[in-house]
C-alpha positions in Angstrom: -161.5 10.8 56.1 -163.1 9.8 52.8 -160.1 11.2 50.9 -157.8 9.0 53.0 -159.9 5.9 52.2 -159.7 6.7 48.5 -155.9 7.2 48.7 -155.5 3.9 50.7 -157.2 2.0 47.9 -154.7 3.4 45.5 -151.8 2.3 47.7 -153.3 -1.2 48.0 -153.4 -1.6 44.2 -149.7 -0.5 44.1 -148.7 -3.2 46.5 -150.8 -5.8 44.7 -149.0 -5.1 41.4 -145.6 -5.5 43.2 -146.7 -8.9 44.5 -147.8 -10.0 41.0 -144.6 -8.7 39.5 -142.5 -10.6 41.9 -144.4 -13.9 41.1 -144.1 -13.2 37.4 -140.3 -13.0 37.6 -139.6 -15.9 39.9 -138.8 -18.3 37.0 -136.3 -15.9 35.3 -132.7 -14.8 35.9 -132.8 -12.6 39.0 -130.3 -10.0 37.8 -131.8 -9.5 34.3 -135.4 -9.6 35.6 -134.9 -7.4 38.7 -132.9 -4.6 37.0 -134.3 -4.7 33.4 -137.5 -6.7 33.3 -135.9 -9.3 31.0 -135.6 -6.7 28.2 -139.2 -7.5 27.1 -141.1 -4.2 27.8 -143.8 -3.6 25.3 -145.4 -0.4 23.9 -147.8 0.7 26.6 -145.5 -0.3 29.4 -142.4 1.4 27.9 -144.3 4.6 27.0 -145.9 4.9 30.5 -142.8 3.9 32.5 -140.7 6.5 30.5 -143.3 9.2 30.9 -144.1 8.5 34.6 -140.4 8.5 35.5 -140.0 11.8 33.8 -143.1 13.3 35.4 -141.6 13.1 38.9 -142.2 15.1 42.1 -140.7 18.0 40.2 -143.6 17.9 37.7 -146.4 17.7 40.4 -144.8 19.5 43.3 -141.8 21.6 42.3 -143.1 22.8 38.9 -146.5 23.9 40.4 -144.7 25.8 43.2 -142.8 27.7 40.6 -145.9 28.5 38.6 -147.6 29.7 41.7 -144.6 31.8 42.7 -143.6 33.3 39.3 -146.8 33.2 37.1 -147.3 32.6 33.4 -143.6 32.9 32.5 -143.3 29.2 33.5 -144.9 28.3 30.1 -141.7 29.7 28.5 -139.6 27.8 31.1 -141.1 24.4 30.4 -141.9 24.8 26.6 -139.1 22.6 25.4 -140.3 19.6 27.5 -142.9 18.6 24.9 -140.2 17.4 22.5 -138.1 15.7 25.1 -139.1 12.2 24.0 -138.3 13.1 20.4 -134.8 14.3 21.2 -133.9 11.9 24.0 -135.3 8.7 22.4 -134.3 9.7 18.9 -130.8 10.5 19.9 -129.8 7.4 21.9 -132.6 4.8 22.4 -132.0 2.5 19.4 -128.3 2.6 19.5 -128.0 2.1 23.3 -130.4 -0.8 23.1 -128.2 -2.5 20.4 -124.9 -1.8 22.3 -126.3 -3.0 25.7 -127.4 -6.3 24.1 -124.0 -6.8 22.3 -122.2 -6.1 25.6 -124.6 -8.1 27.7 -124.9 -5.0 30.0 -127.8 -4.2 32.2 -126.6 -0.9 33.7 -125.4 2.4 32.2 -121.9 2.1 33.9 -121.7 -1.5 32.6 -122.4 -0.3 29.0 -119.6 2.2 29.2 -117.2 -0.2 30.9 -117.7 -2.9 28.3 -117.7 -0.5 25.4 -114.2 0.7 26.4 -113.0 -2.5 28.2 -112.1 -0.2 31.1 -112.9 -0.6 34.8 -111.9 3.0 35.4 -114.6 4.2 33.0 -117.2 2.0 34.7 -116.2 2.9 38.3 -116.3 6.6 37.6 -119.7 6.3 35.9 -121.0 4.5 39.0 -119.6 7.2 41.4 -121.2 10.0 39.4 -124.5 8.2 39.0 -124.7 7.5 42.7 -123.7 11.1 43.7 -126.1 13.0 41.5 -128.9 10.4 41.7 -129.0 10.8 45.5 -130.2 14.5 45.0 -133.0 13.2 42.9 -134.0 10.8 45.7 -133.9 13.6 48.2 -136.3 15.7 46.1 -138.7 12.8 45.7 -138.7 11.9 49.3 -139.5 15.5 50.3 -142.3 15.6 47.7 -143.9 12.4 49.0 -143.7 13.5 52.6 -145.4 16.9 51.8 -148.2 15.2 49.9 -149.0 12.8 52.8 -148.8 15.6 55.3 -151.4 17.6 53.4 -153.7 14.6 53.2 -153.4 13.6 56.8 -153.1 16.9 58.6 -156.8 17.1 59.8 -156.9 13.5 61.2 -157.0 13.4 65.0 -155.1 10.1 65.2 -152.4 11.5 62.9 -151.9 14.6 65.1 -151.6 12.5 68.2 -148.9 10.3 66.6 -147.1 13.5 65.5 -147.0 14.8 69.0 -145.7 11.4 70.3 -143.0 11.3 67.6 -141.9 14.8 68.5 -141.5 13.9 72.1 -139.5 10.8 71.2 -137.1 12.5 68.8 -136.6 15.7 70.8 -133.0 16.2 71.5 -131.7 13.8 68.9 -129.2 15.6 66.6 -130.4 16.3 63.1 -133.6 14.2 63.4 -135.1 16.1 66.4 -134.9 19.4 64.6 -137.3 18.2 61.9 -141.0 19.1 62.2 -143.0 16.1 63.5 -145.6 16.0 60.8 -143.0 16.1 58.0 -140.9 13.4 59.8 -143.8 11.1 60.2 -145.0 11.4 56.7 -141.5 11.0 55.4 -141.1 7.7 57.2 -144.5 6.4 56.0 -143.8 7.4 52.4 -140.2 6.0 52.4 -141.3 2.7 54.0 -144.1 2.2 51.4 -142.0 2.8 48.3 -138.9 0.9 49.5 -141.0 -2.2 50.3 -142.8 -2.5 47.0 -139.6 -1.6 45.0 -137.5 -4.0 46.9 -140.0 -6.8 46.6 -141.1 -6.3 43.0 -138.0 -5.0 41.2 -138.0 -3.4 37.7 -141.1 -5.2 36.5 -143.1 -3.9 39.5 -141.7 -0.4 38.7 -142.9 -0.7 35.1 -146.3 -2.1 35.9 -147.0 0.5 38.6 -145.8 3.2 36.3 -148.5 2.3 33.8 -151.2 2.7 36.5 -149.6 5.8 37.9 -149.3 7.4 34.5 -153.0 7.0 34.0 -153.8 8.3 37.5 -151.6 11.4 36.7 -153.4 12.0 33.4 -156.9 11.8 34.8 -156.0 13.8 37.9 -154.7 16.7 35.9 -157.7 16.8 33.6 -160.1 16.8 36.5 -158.2 19.5 38.3 -158.2 21.6 35.1 -161.9 21.4 34.8 -162.5 22.3 38.5 -160.0 25.1 38.6 -161.4 26.9 35.5 -165.0 26.6 36.8 -164.1 27.9 40.3 -162.3 31.0 39.0 -165.2 31.8 36.6 -163.1 31.2 33.5 -159.5 31.6 32.5 -160.1 35.2 31.3 -161.3 36.3 34.8 -158.4 34.5 36.5 -155.9 36.3 34.2 -157.4 39.7 34.9 -157.1 39.1 38.7 -153.6 37.8 38.2 -152.6 40.9 36.4 -153.8 43.1 39.3 -151.7 41.2 41.8 -148.4 42.4 43.4 -145.9 40.1 45.1 -146.2 39.7 48.9 -143.7 40.9 51.4 -142.0 38.9 54.1 -141.9 40.3 57.6 -140.5 39.2 61.0 -142.8 39.7 63.9 -143.5 38.7 67.4 -147.1 37.8 68.4 -148.5 39.6 71.4 -151.5 38.1 73.1 -153.4 38.5 76.4 -151.9 36.5 79.3 -153.3 32.9 79.6 -152.9 30.2 82.2 -152.3 27.7 79.3 -149.8 27.7 76.5 -151.1 29.2 73.3 -150.2 27.7 70.0 -150.5 29.3 66.5 -150.1 26.8 63.7 -148.0 27.3 60.6 -150.2 28.9 57.9 -152.5 30.7 60.3 -153.9 34.0 59.0 -153.7 36.9 61.5 -155.1 40.4 61.2 -152.6 42.4 63.1 -154.2 44.7 65.7 -153.6 48.4 64.9 -152.1 48.2 61.4 -154.9 46.0 59.9 -152.2 44.1 57.9 -153.1 40.5 57.0 -150.2 38.2 57.6 -149.6 34.4 57.5 -147.2 32.5 59.7 -144.4 30.6 58.0 -143.9 28.4 61.0 -145.8 27.4 64.1 -145.6 29.6 67.3 -146.1 28.6 70.9 -146.4 31.2 73.6 -145.8 29.6 77.1 -148.4 29.8 79.8 -148.2 33.2 81.7 -146.4 34.9 78.9 -147.7 37.4 76.3 -145.0 37.7 73.6 -143.6 35.1 71.3 -140.1 34.8 69.9 -139.7 36.4 66.5 -141.1 34.5 63.6 -141.2 35.0 59.8 -144.6 35.7 58.2 -145.9 36.6 54.8 -147.8 39.9 54.3 -150.3 40.3 51.5 -150.0 43.5 49.3 -152.9 43.0 46.8 -156.2 44.6 48.1 -158.4 42.0 46.5 -156.4 39.2 48.2 -156.5 41.0 51.5 -160.3 41.3 51.4 -160.6 37.6 50.4 -158.5 36.4 53.3 -159.9 38.8 55.9 -162.9 36.5 56.3 -160.7 33.5 57.2 -158.9 35.2 60.1 -159.4 33.5 63.4 -160.3 36.2 65.9 -161.0 34.1 68.9 -157.8 35.3 70.5 -156.9 39.0 69.9 -153.4 39.1 68.4 -151.0 42.0 67.8 -148.1 41.5 65.4 -145.1 43.4 66.8 -142.3 44.2 64.2 -139.2 42.3 65.2 -137.0 42.7 62.1 -136.8 44.2 58.6 -139.3 43.7 55.9 -138.1 41.8 52.8 -139.6 42.7 49.4 -139.2 41.0 46.1 -135.9 41.9 44.3 -137.9 42.1 41.1 -141.6 42.9 40.9 -142.3 44.5 44.3 -145.3 46.7 44.1 -145.7 46.1 40.3 -148.9 45.0 38.8 -148.8 42.6 35.8 -145.6 40.8 36.9 -147.4 37.5 37.2 -148.7 37.7 33.6 -145.5 38.8 31.8 -141.9 37.9 31.4 -139.4 37.7 33.2 -141.8 37.1 36.2 -141.3 38.2 39.8 -138.3 37.0 41.8 -137.6 37.3 45.5 -133.8 37.0 44.9 -132.9 38.2 41.4 -133.2 41.9 40.4 -133.5 40.7 36.8 -136.6 38.6 37.4 -137.1 34.9 37.3 -136.5 34.1 33.6 -134.6 36.1 31.1 -134.7 35.4 27.3 -131.3 33.8 27.3 -132.1 31.6 30.3 -135.4 30.5 28.7 -133.4 29.4 25.6 -131.0 27.6 27.9 -133.8 25.7 29.5 -135.2 24.8 26.1 -131.9 23.0 25.4 -131.6 21.9 29.0 -134.8 19.8 29.3 -134.2 18.0 26.0 -130.5 17.2 26.2 -130.2 16.7 30.0 -133.1 14.3 29.6 -131.2 12.4 26.9 -128.3 12.1 29.4 -130.3 10.7 32.3 -129.3 7.2 33.2 -132.8 6.4 34.5 -134.1 7.0 31.0 -131.2 5.1 29.4 -132.1 2.0 31.4 -135.6 2.1 30.0 -134.1 2.5 26.5 -132.2 -0.7 27.1 -135.3 -2.6 28.1 -137.9 -2.0 25.2 -138.9 -4.9 23.0 -138.3 -3.8 19.4 -138.0 -0.7 17.1 -141.7 -0.5 16.5 -142.3 -0.1 20.2 -139.7 2.7 20.3 -141.2 4.7 17.4 -144.7 4.6 18.6 -143.7 5.4 22.2 -142.0 8.6 21.1 -145.2 10.0 19.8 -147.3 8.8 22.7 -145.0 10.3 25.3 -144.9 13.6 23.4 -148.7 13.9 23.5 -148.7 12.8 27.1 -146.3 15.5 28.2 -148.4 18.2 26.3 -151.6 17.0 28.1 -149.8 17.1 31.4 -147.7 20.3 31.4 -149.8 22.9 29.7 -152.8 22.2 32.0 -150.6 22.4 35.0 -149.7 26.0 34.1 -153.4 26.9 33.9 -154.3 25.1 37.1 -151.6 26.8 39.2 -152.0 30.3 37.9 -155.7 29.8 38.9 -154.3 28.7 42.3 -153.0 32.2 42.9 -156.5 33.5 42.6 -158.1 30.7 44.8 -155.4 30.3 47.4 -153.5 33.4 48.4 -150.4 33.3 50.6 -149.1 29.8 49.6 -145.6 31.3 49.3 -145.0 30.3 52.9 -144.9 26.7 51.7 -145.0 26.6 47.9 -144.1 23.0 47.5 -147.4 22.0 49.1 -149.5 23.9 46.5 -150.4 20.8 44.5 -152.0 18.7 47.3 -153.5 21.8 48.9 -155.1 22.8 45.6 -156.5 19.3 45.1 -158.1 19.5 48.5 -159.4 23.0 47.9 -161.0 22.2 44.5 -162.7 19.0 45.7 -164.0 20.6 48.9 -165.4 23.6 47.0 -167.0 21.2 44.4 -168.7 19.3 47.3 -166.9 16.0 46.6 -164.2 15.8 49.2 -163.7 12.0 48.7 -162.2 12.8 45.3 -159.3 14.6 47.0 -157.8 11.2 47.7 -157.7 10.4 44.0 -156.3 13.9 42.9 -153.6 13.7 45.6 -152.8 10.2 44.3 -151.7 12.0 41.0 -148.7 13.8 42.4 -148.1 10.8 44.8 -148.0 8.5 41.7 -145.5 10.8 40.0 -143.2 10.8 43.1 -143.5 7.0 43.6 -142.8 6.3 39.9 -139.6 8.3 40.1 -138.4 7.0 43.5 -138.8 3.4 42.6 -136.9 3.9 39.3 -134.1 5.7 41.1 -133.8 3.1 43.8 -133.5 0.3 41.2 -130.9 2.4 39.3 -128.8 3.1 42.4 -129.1 -0.5 43.6 -128.0 -1.8 40.2 -125.0 0.5 40.3 -123.8 -0.8 43.6 -124.6 -4.5 43.1 -123.8 -4.9 39.5 -121.1 -2.3 38.9 -119.3 -2.4 42.3 -119.9 -5.7 44.0 -120.1 -8.2 41.1 -117.4 -6.4 39.0 -114.8 -5.4 41.6 -115.4 -7.3 44.8 -117.0 -10.7 44.1 -117.2 -11.6 40.3 -118.2 -15.2 41.2 -121.2 -14.1 43.4 -124.1 -16.5 43.3 -127.6 -15.4 42.3 -128.7 -15.8 45.9 -125.9 -13.5 47.2 -126.8 -10.9 44.5 -130.4 -11.1 45.4 -129.9 -10.5 49.1 -127.4 -7.6 48.4 -129.9 -6.0 46.0 -132.6 -6.0 48.6 -130.2 -4.7 51.3 -128.8 -1.9 49.1 -132.3 -0.7 48.2 -133.2 -0.5 51.9 -130.0 1.3 52.9 -130.2 3.8 50.1 -133.8 4.6 51.1 -132.9 5.1 54.7 -130.0 7.4 53.8 -132.3 9.4 51.5 -134.7 9.9 54.4 -132.0 11.2 56.7 -130.5 13.5 54.1 -133.9 15.2 53.3 -134.9 15.9 56.9 -133.9 19.6 56.2 -134.4 20.2 52.5 -134.2 23.5 50.6 -137.4 25.5 50.2 -138.0 24.6 46.5 -137.5 20.9 45.7 -137.3 21.9 42.0 -133.8 23.3 42.8 -132.7 19.8 43.8 -134.2 18.2 40.7 -132.7 20.8 38.3 -129.3 20.3 39.9 -129.4 16.5 39.7 -130.7 16.6 36.1 -127.9 19.0 35.2 -125.2 16.9 36.9 -126.3 13.6 35.4 -126.9 15.1 31.9 -123.5 16.9 32.0 -121.7 13.7 33.2 -123.3 11.2 30.8 -124.7 12.9 27.7 -121.6 13.7 25.7 -119.7 10.6 26.8 -122.6 8.3 25.9 -123.3 10.0 22.5 -119.6 9.8 21.5 -119.2 6.3 22.8 -122.2 5.0 20.8 -121.5 6.7 17.5 -117.7 7.3 17.4 -115.6 4.2 17.2 -112.4 6.2 17.6 -113.2 7.4 21.1 -110.9 6.3 23.8 -111.4 5.3 27.5 -109.3 8.3 28.6 -111.7 10.5 26.7 -114.7 8.9 28.4 -113.2 9.5 31.8 -112.2 13.1 30.9 -115.6 13.8 29.5 -117.5 12.5 32.5 -115.2 14.3 35.0 -115.2 17.7 33.1 -119.0 17.7 32.8 -119.7 16.8 36.4 -117.0 19.2 37.8 -118.2 22.1 35.7 -121.7 21.7 37.2 -120.4 21.5 40.7 -118.1 24.6 40.3 -120.9 26.8 38.8 -123.3 25.8 41.6 -120.6 26.4 44.2 -120.0 29.9 42.7 -123.8 30.5 42.9 -123.8 29.5 46.5 -120.9 31.9 47.3 -122.7 34.7 45.6 -126.1 34.3 47.2 -125.6 32.2 50.3 -128.3 29.8 48.9 -128.3 26.6 47.0 -128.5 27.6 43.3 -126.6 28.0 40.1 -124.4 30.7 38.7 -125.6 31.8 35.3 -122.3 32.5 33.4 -123.2 35.0 30.6 -126.9 34.3 31.4 -126.7 30.6 30.4 -127.5 27.7 32.6 -124.4 25.7 33.8 -125.6 22.6 31.9 -124.8 24.4 28.6 -121.2 25.1 29.7 -120.8 21.7 31.2 -121.8 19.8 28.0 -119.6 22.1 25.9 -116.6 21.5 28.2 -117.3 17.7 28.2 -117.5 17.6 24.4 -114.3 19.5 23.9 -112.4 17.3 26.4 -113.6 14.1 24.7 -112.7 15.3 21.2 -109.2 16.6 22.4 -108.3 13.4 24.3 -109.6 11.1 21.5 -107.7 12.8 18.7 -104.4 12.8 20.7 -104.8 9.3 22.1 -104.2 5.8 20.8 -107.0 4.2 18.8 -108.9 1.4 20.5 -108.2 -2.1 19.4 -109.6 -3.4 16.1 -111.5 -6.2 17.9 -113.2 -3.8 20.3 -114.2 -1.5 17.4 -115.6 -4.4 15.3 -117.5 -5.8 18.2 -119.7 -2.6 18.6 -119.4 -1.0 15.1 -119.0 -4.0 12.8 -116.3 -4.7 10.2 -114.1 -1.7 9.5 -115.4 0.1 12.6 
């Protein structure tokens, strides 16, 4: 309960900042203030809003789940992220700020539309932005719900509300099939972030990002100290990690003595199977009706490392004798099954790929992917349009690079330690961050601090969701409504529609993520790849090549986005799961940017030069 109080104080401060931001912008132009903060964002605000938006639910939920699942090889996977601000800001920031001011544009599609004087370019940019950004929103909503579920799960009032909600939604298509605790937390999270984003606009997003960036930084440092102490040093943790072998996944039915009451076994419960002595952990909850002794088949995780088995054996609840009856085949890791050392060496264990998690070629792909897909993200471009001056930009590049180094490298250490402290989290890997925060503070004897540590990933998620909601809202209101439907719309009409769109997009995001994929990082990588492939090459050429045509911009965006979709579709056909197809071992983003660039160059060289007036407007005399 003390952790909930601490967390509630954090939320109260967030809403206070939204109120102050709203009052601060009341005397200014609504559109320019709501979507760009009046283009007057200073050093600390710009650096933290950029960093906090980058450090999303992927950083604090998806990334830790991959570290926990695949081990030390994630240091190789994320290594390029430290120079993301150097590449992304150095490549585009100064020029896009200049062009957006010359064009009087406040959104990325509007920059492209006015740069080429083409509604087709702007409309296509809006469609691609809305499509791929929606996957980002889905990932962040899932992360926020998982964090709140971990924080609230032991509260009696919360459990009562969950049961009530399940009874209300039972039988409702799509909604009723979602687990009650996840659904409730999803609603709470979405409501909170939609309200403060809608009310406060871009300036509220920036102000809260500064606070959230500081919360993330302090939270990671505290977790690092606690984790290293509780595993008795990094060397000891690494030795234990080297002795581990990946778990197995089994399908079992639970057999129990007959009871006059229904017997419920919660998800995550450890069971020592009678007879075999195996230690298994349930992947979902099981209810055995009154008068029956055998449950329906359920998936479970089985530990294979002797040290982990002994550690967990003491946690087994033996109040009800349980026998796990095999009810299906055992699934082992495609790479790493039974092998020691796979968590401390490349390519890392993989449940699906026989080649392991990360090959050398794929690692090199991700080095390029993080840097250049980041440069192509509209959410970052919007911030580059809003900073105050060049000095702010230069200093921010250095600050953000150091910030990322302080965040990402400690996360790798923390969640390799988590494998030692918390076995069996493969049943729900996206919850490892809040679960680890609760574990570390409880063991340290300061459970109230869990609320602050959980606020770190929650801050990351909120700072991304608010940014994405503003971005999507601006795309619909500015680039669709004001441009194509009602160019003479009054400020009052624009204001009302902006609030309505933010609300509707949030509700759609909640409905879409009721049944998300296992790893939210898959959604984030897909959305990053799609946006980067669609916008990176077109924006670079548009800003630096006066000869580029509107047809080339359309062709570049379409070819990049379609290439990503095709390679992900092939990946789905090959595996039956949401994931990419690695053509020649390279990530689809590499192929998509290559295709986009070639299309742009080909269509530009074979097309008619833009008008002299347009070229001189953005490139000066002789442009």
